[in-house]
Structures are given as structure tokens and as C-alpha cells.
Steps between C-alpha positions, in 0.01 A plus 500: 500500500570127499369305796744288706516126429360432846163647400482406132164330455485132420352388170207345689425840660497670161283223353249563782513881474180694440461797268760656272868433578810590298814302583813665364820296470836672459821602676633833631803481268305421180521788253172402332330492841628843602405653166145360517431599863355850441259369237399197710439714809301758305265244345448285810480786752212656302287196576406492866410156624767323296750324723855537362765256626863549394708185534876485457566210265814308416701192585346306785173694487217252449193717452615631161572147383143394576384765251777412248652850526800524269550875439469804727288682566210259462161605632236235565143633516278284721128517562375284786825304485485422127748643250312718253790679332877536502736778392865414441729802477207735433594770251180704495240629742236355270631145550479538878158667486360224277628231739361689799158532336478120492503482881282800586 
């Protein structure tokens, strides 16, 4: 579920976050995003303690631009506010698991 724009975190809040955070950028109408959802949920939901933030991206949305997001879905893996890994249009569970391992 994508969070409303009114509560999308600011970049400064993400930079100051503690622990493991996955920020997922996409849109509800994106075919790649919809196809990847079951795999993304399965991998992230297995890891309690990982905060998962889904952000609707697109024209006029600034947060994605600050991370240079160009394709959807893009998942940014943060540990204590620092980007440790990124998955763009993840095709395999292994790619997501490897990125997640870098923040655990």
C-alpha cells in the first residue's frame, strides 16, 4: 500500500533514520511494480524489524528525484540513513535478499 503524499517522509527524515529501512518507489499503474509486489513483500516481510516505506513516484514527486530514481520499482536499502544497496526492477528473490543482507 502506497502512503499518501501528506505523510511521505522528507529526505532529511530518511537520512536521520535508525536501523534498516527499505524505501520502495513506484506507482499503482506500473506493470513492473505490480508484477514485483509478491516477491518484494515475501522477502521484506520475512525480516521483522525492517521498516518498509512505499512511495508513489512520478511527475512532481521530489523524494524520488533526490535518490535519482529513473525506473520503477526502485528499492533503496538504507541502514542508519545511509544507502547501502539499491534494486531497480528486481527480477529475482536473490537480488532482493542480497540487498537486504547489506542492511541487516
